C-alpha positions in Angstrom: 0.0 0.0 -0.2 1.3 3.5 -0.8 2.1 5.4 2.1 0.4 8.4 0.5 -2.7 7.9 -1.1 -3.8 9.5 -3.9 -7.3 8.4 -5.2 -7.3 6.4 -8.7 -10.3 5.1 -10.7 -10.4 2.3 -12.9 -13.3 2.3 -15.6 -14.1 -0.7 -17.8 -15.7 -0.6 -21.5 -19.1 -2.1 -19.8 -19.4 0.8 -17.9 -18.0 -0.4 -14.6 -16.3 1.6 -12.2 -14.1 0.8 -9.6 -12.3 3.1 -6.9 -8.7 2.9 -5.6 -5.4 4.3 -4.6 -2.6 5.3 -7.0 0.4 3.1 -7.2 3.4 3.7 -9.6 3.4 6.7 -11.9 0.7 9.2 -11.7 -1.1 9.4 -15.2 -4.0 8.0 -17.2 -3.3 4.6 -19.4 -5.5 2.7 -21.4 -5.3 -1.3 -22.9 -7.2 -4.7 -22.8 -7.7 -5.9 -19.0 -6.7 -9.6 -18.5 -5.4 -11.6 -15.4 -2.5 -13.8 -14.1 -3.1 -16.2 -11.5 0.3 -16.4 -10.4 1.7 -15.7 -6.8 4.8 -15.0 -7.8 7.4 -13.8 -10.6 5.7 -10.6 -11.1 8.6 -8.7 -12.2 9.3 -11.5 -15.0 5.2 -11.0 -15.9 5.8 -7.2 -15.8 8.5 -7.3 -18.6 6.9 -10.1 -21.0 6.8 -8.4 -24.2 3.4 -10.5 -24.9 1.8 -8.1 -22.6 2.5 -5.0 -24.5 -1.0 -3.3 -24.8 -2.6 -4.9 -21.6 -3.6 -3.9 -18.3 -3.1 -6.7 -15.7 -5.0 -7.8 -12.8 -2.7 -10.0 -10.6 -4.5 -12.4 -8.3 -2.6 -12.7 -5.5 -3.3 -10.5 -2.7 -0.1 -9.2 -2.0 2.4 -8.0 -5.1 5.8 -6.2 -4.5 6.6 -7.8 -1.2 10.0 -9.2 -2.2 10.7 -5.9 -4.2 12.7 -6.0 -7.5 16.4 -6.5 -9.0 17.7 -6.3 -12.3 18.2 -10.0 -13.0 14.5 -10.6 -12.8 13.6 -9.5 -16.1 12.5 -10.6 -19.6 13.1 -7.5 -21.7 14.7 -4.2 -21.3 11.4 -2.6 -19.7 8.1 -3.0 -18.2 5.8 -4.1 -21.0 2.2 -4.1 -19.2 0.2 -0.8 -20.1 -1.0 -0.8 -16.6 -1.4 -2.7 -13.2 -4.2 -3.8 -11.0 -3.8 -5.2 -7.6 -5.4 -5.6 -4.2 -2.5 -4.9 -2.1 0.5 -3.3 -3.9 3.4 -3.1 -1.5 6.1 -0.6 -1.2 7.9 -2.4 1.5 9.8 -5.3 0.6 11.7 -8.3 2.6 14.1 -9.7 0.0 17.7 -8.7 0.7 18.9 -9.4 -2.9 16.2 -6.6 -4.0 17.4 -3.5 -4.9 14.0 -1.1 -4.9 10.6 -1.1 -4.3 7.9 -2.3 -7.1 6.5 1.1 -6.7 10.0 2.9 -7.4 10.3 0.3 -10.3 7.0 1.1 -11.9 7.3 4.9 -11.5 10.8 4.7 -13.2 9.0 3.0 -16.1 6.4 5.4 -16.0 3.5 2.7 -15.1 0.2 3.9 -13.9 -1.2 1.5 -11.6 -4.5 1.2 -9.2 -4.4 -0.7 -5.8 -7.1 -1.3 -3.2 -9.6 -2.9 -5.7 -11.3 -5.9 -5.0 -9.3 -8.2 -7.6 -11.5 -11.6 -6.5 -14.7 -9.6 -7.9 -12.9 -8.1 -10.9 -11.6 -11.3 -12.0 -14.9 -13.1 -11.8 -16.3 -10.1 -13.9 -13.7 -10.6 -16.5 -14.4 -14.4 -16.5 -18.2 -13.9 -16.9 -18.2 -11.2 -19.4 -14.6 -11.7 -21.3 -11.8 -9.5 -21.6 -12.6 -5.9 -22.7 -10.7 -2.7 -22.5 -10.4 -0.5 -19.6 -8.6 3.1 -18.3 -7.0 3.9 -15.2 -6.5 7.4 -14.2 -4.9 8.9 -11.0 -5.2 12.3 -12.9 -8.9 13.0 -12.8 -12.2 11.5 -10.9 -14.5 12.6 -14.1 -15.8 9.2 -15.1 -17.5 10.5 -17.9 -14.3 12.0 -19.4 -12.8 8.6 -18.9 -15.5 6.8 -20.5 -15.2 8.9 -23.7 -11.4 8.7 -23.8 -12.0 4.6 -23.5 -14.3 4.6 -26.6 -11.1 5.7 -28.6 -9.1 2.7 -27.6 -8.7 0.2 -30.4 -10.1 -3.4 -29.6 -6.9 -6.2 -29.3 -9.0 -8.1 -31.9 -7.3 -7.3 -35.3 -4.5 -5.4 -33.8 -0.8 -5.8 -35.0 1.5 -5.2 -32.0 4.6 -7.7 -32.7 6.6 -5.4 -34.8 6.3 -2.6 -32.2 8.2 -4.7 -29.4 10.4 -6.4 -31.6 14.3 -5.6 -31.7 15.2 -2.9 -34.1 18.9 -4.3 -34.5 19.8 -8.0 -34.7 22.0 -9.4 -32.1 23.7 -12.6 -31.1 24.0 -14.9 -27.7 26.1 -18.0 -27.3 29.4 -19.2 -28.5 29.9 -18.4 -32.3 31.7 -21.2 -32.9 28.9 -23.6 -32.1 27.8 -26.3 -34.8 24.1 -25.6 -33.9 23.0 -22.1 -35.3 19.6 -20.8 -34.7 18.0 -17.8 -35.9 15.2 -16.3 -34.1 12.5 -14.2 -35.5 11.5 -11.5 -32.7 8.2 -10.7 -32.4 8.4 -10.1 -28.7 10.8 -12.9 -27.3 11.4 -13.5 -23.8 15.3 -13.5 -22.8 14.9 -16.9 -21.0 13.7 -18.7 -24.3 17.1 -17.4 -25.8 18.9 -18.4 -22.7 17.2 -22.0 -22.7 18.8 -22.6 -26.1 22.0 -21.0 -25.4 22.2 -23.3 -22.3 22.0 -26.3 -24.6 24.9 -25.2 -26.6 23.5 -23.1 -29.5 24.5 -19.9 -31.1 21.5 -17.8 -31.7 20.9 -14.7 -33.7 17.9 -12.6 -33.1 16.1 -10.6 -36.0 14.0 -8.0 -36.0 10.4 -8.9 -37.0 10.1 -8.0 -40.4 13.7 -9.3 -41.8 13.3 -11.0 -45.0 14.4 -15.1 -45.3 17.1 -13.9 -47.6 18.6 -11.6 -44.8 18.3 -14.2 -42.3 19.9 -17.0 -44.3 23.0 -15.1 -44.7 23.4 -16.2 -41.1 23.4 -19.8 -42.1 21.2 -21.2 -39.7 20.6 -24.8 -39.1 17.1 -24.2 -37.1 14.6 -21.3 -36.9 12.7 -20.2 -33.9 9.4 -18.4 -34.1 8.8 -16.3 -30.8 6.3 -15.5 -28.3 4.8 -11.7 -28.8 1.7 -9.6 -28.0 -1.5 -9.1 -30.5 -3.5 -10.5 -32.8 -1.6 -13.1 -35.2 -4.1 -12.8 -38.0 -3.1 -9.6 -39.2 0.6 -10.5 -39.5 0.9 -11.1 -43.0 4.5 -10.3 -43.0 5.3 -13.2 -40.5 2.7 -15.6 -42.0 4.8 -15.5 -45.1 7.8 -15.9 -43.6 7.1 -19.0 -41.6 5.4 -20.5 -45.3 9.0 -19.7 -47.0 10.8 -21.3 -44.0 8.7 -24.4 -43.9 9.9 -24.9 -47.5 13.5 -24.9 -46.1 12.8 -28.4 -44.3 14.9 -27.2 -41.4 13.7 -27.7 -37.9 11.3 -24.9 -36.9 10.1 -24.2 -33.3 7.2 -22.1 -32.4 6.0 -20.7 -28.8 3.1 -19.3 -28.1 2.5 -16.2 -31.3 4.8 -18.6 -32.8 2.5 -21.5 -32.3 -0.4 -19.4 -33.8 1.7 -18.1 -36.9 2.8 -22.0 -37.5 -0.9 -22.8 -37.6 -1.6 -19.7 -39.8 1.0 -20.5 -42.3 -0.5 -24.0 -42.6 -4.0 -22.7 -43.3 -5.3 -23.3 -39.9 -7.2 -20.1 -38.4 -7.1 -18.5 -35.1 -9.6 -16.7 -32.9 -9.8 -14.5 -29.9 -10.4 -16.2 -26.8 -13.1 -15.3 -24.3 -10.4 -14.1 -21.7 -7.4 -16.3 -22.4 -5.0 -18.2 -20.2 -2.6 -16.5 -18.2 -0.7 -18.0 -14.8 1.9 -20.8 -13.8 -0.3 -23.6 -13.3 -2.2 -24.3 -16.4 -2.5 -28.2 -16.9 -1.7 -29.6 -20.4 -1.5 -33.4 -21.7 1.2 -34.1 -24.2 -0.6 -36.7 -26.6 2.5 -38.1 -27.9 4.1 -39.6 -24.3 0.6 -39.3 -22.3 2.3 -37.6 -19.7 0.7 -34.2 -18.2 2.8 -31.1 -17.6 1.8 -28.1 -15.4 2.6 -25.1 -17.6 3.1 -21.2 -17.7 0.6 -19.4 -20.0 0.1 -16.0 -21.6 -2.2 -15.6 -24.6 -5.3 -14.2 -25.4 -5.9 -15.9 -28.8 -6.1 -19.5 -29.7 -5.8 -21.8 -32.8 -9.0 -23.3 -34.0 -9.7 -26.6 -32.7 -12.1 -27.9 -35.2 -10.0 -26.7 -38.0 -6.8 -28.5 -36.7 -8.8 -31.7 -36.6 -9.6 -31.5 -40.3 -6.3 -30.7 -41.3 -4.5 -34.0 -42.4 -1.2 -32.4 -42.6 -0.9 -31.4 -38.8 -0.9 -33.4 -35.7 -2.2 -32.2 -32.5 0.8 -33.0 -29.8 -0.6 -30.9 -26.6 -4.2 -30.3 -25.3 -5.4 -28.0 -22.5 -6.9 -30.3 -19.7 -9.0 -27.4 -18.4 -10.6 -26.4 -21.5 -9.4 -28.9 -24.2 -8.0 -26.0 -26.3 -4.9 -26.8 -28.6 -1.7 -26.5 -26.8 0.8 -28.1 -29.2 0.9 -29.2 -32.9 3.6 -30.5 -35.5 3.5 -30.5 -39.3 3.6 -34.2 -40.9 6.3 -34.7 -42.9 8.4 -31.7 -41.7 10.4 -31.2 -39.0 8.4 -28.3 -37.6 6.3 -28.0 -34.2 4.9 -25.6 -31.7 3.3 -24.9 -28.3 1.0 -22.5 -27.0 2.6 -22.1 -23.6 5.7 -21.2 -22.4 8.3 -23.9 -21.5 11.0 -21.5 -20.6 8.6 -21.2 -17.5 10.0 -18.0 -16.3 8.1 -17.8 -13.9 6.8 -21.1 -13.3 7.6 -24.7 -13.4 10.2 -26.4 -15.5 8.1 -29.4 -16.2 8.0 -28.3 -20.2 11.6 -27.7 -20.9 12.4 -30.9 -22.6 10.8 -29.1 -25.4 14.2 -27.3 -26.0 16.3 -30.5 -25.9 13.6 -32.1 -28.6 14.4 -29.0 -30.9 18.3 -29.1 -30.3 17.8 -32.9 -31.0 16.1 -32.0 -34.1 18.5 -29.9 -35.3 21.7 -32.2 -34.7 19.6 -35.0 -36.6 18.9 -32.7 -39.4 22.7 -32.0 -39.6 23.7 -35.6 -39.6 
């Protein structure tokens, strides 16, 4: 809880108004409201580029109680548009932390609100679905905020990946490695790259709209299609890229948005989910091994399950045990596969990190 209370308002597109206290930066912010069920790992969540354009509800009753530190990030800055919490704490207990969450959000210009009944708010989103919202600690004029909210574009049809992608290519890992992976950055998380580097790969990360001809100059042995924000359907440049990559017959691995792009490149449509999956405890079944995994997830779009089932050239590899949504596919006859969830799991359980081993093994087999 902030030591000095400044009133703040949260207004939803359905007209609902929530009163609370300002936290982080003072100002006004808009975006699509969503919620994450994780109790820890808030700094990694806030810096995940896949959350760009969204205002996030954290379900846990206390957020910020272990502070922040530079190592606990997935990108160079906070990517959420705003934060909603029950109790957003200024005091923290972790000795390794170098500051409070409040200071961190202020330095990143993130407008937030606390003192909100988040359990009631999450129940509302689960019932009515994701919608746009606005947070303000500058004005208490509800009608003015509602008018401003009407100007905010819907996430459905919104291309955001190019806005969070790197503007310059960069490399990670041992340049002498025989495993060379080209990463298409649509909002990639740092620990995804680290998971590949830890397995001996040399990776080069390319801006979102890089052509295949430019990428091939790196002489990659495999291609990684990254996670990212927004609607995949309008990403014509990325869908075309994946189609071209599949003709190379080199290993391809996609995560989250990359999973949706692999589906779209194979004629499988995507759709806007009612309220999405975001958290650290989603159960997924591997249909190949028969084993279940507890997974980290962050997505508001999904792959059309009926279209996948009718596609003779696509095999479903993973399904969500809560709602049977499609969590993994592979292309028959090609070394290409993807998952909807996040096997790097930062934050979250490491049940699914074997997928990086599978990708590296696929590259080694392809080289041989």
